[in-house]
C-alpha positions in Angstrom: 108.3 25.0 52.1 109.1 27.3 54.9 106.3 29.4 56.3 106.9 33.0 55.1 104.7 36.0 55.7 104.7 39.2 53.6 103.6 42.3 55.5 102.6 45.5 53.7 104.4 48.3 55.6 105.8 51.6 54.6 107.7 52.1 57.8 108.6 48.7 59.1 106.8 49.4 62.3 103.1 49.1 61.4 101.2 47.1 58.8 99.8 50.2 57.2 99.4 49.7 53.4 96.4 48.8 51.3 97.3 45.7 49.2 96.6 47.6 45.9 98.7 50.6 46.9 101.6 48.8 48.6 105.0 49.1 47.0 106.9 47.5 49.8 106.5 44.1 51.6 108.5 42.9 54.5 109.1 39.2 54.4 109.5 37.2 57.6 110.1 33.4 57.9 109.1 31.2 60.7 112.1 30.0 62.7 111.1 27.6 65.6 108.7 29.7 67.8 109.5 33.0 66.3 109.8 34.9 63.0 113.0 36.1 61.5 113.2 39.1 59.1 114.3 38.0 55.7 114.2 41.0 53.4 112.2 43.9 51.9 110.6 43.4 48.6 109.6 46.2 46.3 106.6 45.7 44.0 104.7 47.9 41.5 101.4 48.9 43.2 98.4 47.1 41.7 96.1 50.1 41.9 97.0 53.2 40.0 94.7 56.2 40.2 91.8 54.1 41.5 92.1 51.6 38.7 93.8 48.2 38.7 97.0 48.0 36.6 97.0 45.3 34.0 98.8 42.3 35.4 99.3 44.0 38.7 97.8 41.2 40.8 99.9 38.7 38.9 103.1 40.7 39.4 102.5 41.0 43.2 101.6 37.3 43.5 104.8 36.4 41.6 107.0 38.6 43.8 105.5 37.0 46.9 105.2 33.4 45.6 107.4 31.9 48.3 105.2 33.4 51.1 102.3 31.5 52.7 100.5 34.6 53.9 100.0 38.2 53.0 99.2 40.7 55.8 97.9 44.1 54.8 96.2 47.1 56.4 93.3 46.8 54.0 92.4 44.7 50.9 89.4 44.6 48.6 87.4 41.4 48.2 88.5 40.9 44.6 92.2 41.1 45.5 91.7 38.9 48.5 89.8 36.3 46.4 92.6 36.4 43.8 95.3 35.7 46.4 93.3 33.0 48.2 92.8 31.2 44.9 96.6 31.2 44.4 97.1 29.6 47.9 97.9 32.6 50.0 96.3 33.2 53.4 95.2 36.8 53.6 94.9 38.9 56.7 93.7 42.5 57.2 95.7 43.5 60.3 96.5 47.2 60.6 98.6 46.8 63.7 102.2 47.0 64.7 104.4 44.4 62.9 105.6 42.8 66.2 102.0 42.4 67.4 100.9 40.8 64.1 103.9 38.3 64.2 103.1 37.4 67.8 99.5 36.8 66.9 100.5 34.5 64.0 102.7 32.6 66.4 99.8 32.2 68.8 97.3 31.3 66.0 99.7 28.7 64.5 100.4 27.2 67.9 104.2 27.5 67.5 
């Protein structure tokens, strides 16, 4: 499986969304020593009015199932544990998208 990353961003510039409130994820795929933009994916936010929507985590995980990692501005421990248990790497990185992707390249040694 290709190494894909889903970044929670409302503007495509900064990773700025809390996982539970994110309705948009930008998906990038590792290509040699860089990442290539694949697509924007829309999801129903998991948190509605401070409560978790029934099946919200399942829906988000299904929408991002081909991704190896999820990068968000913020995530609660319950949601992070849920994603980790389903094989996702989870990163809190409220930084510019380009900086996050460069750090993943450095971290992965590609």
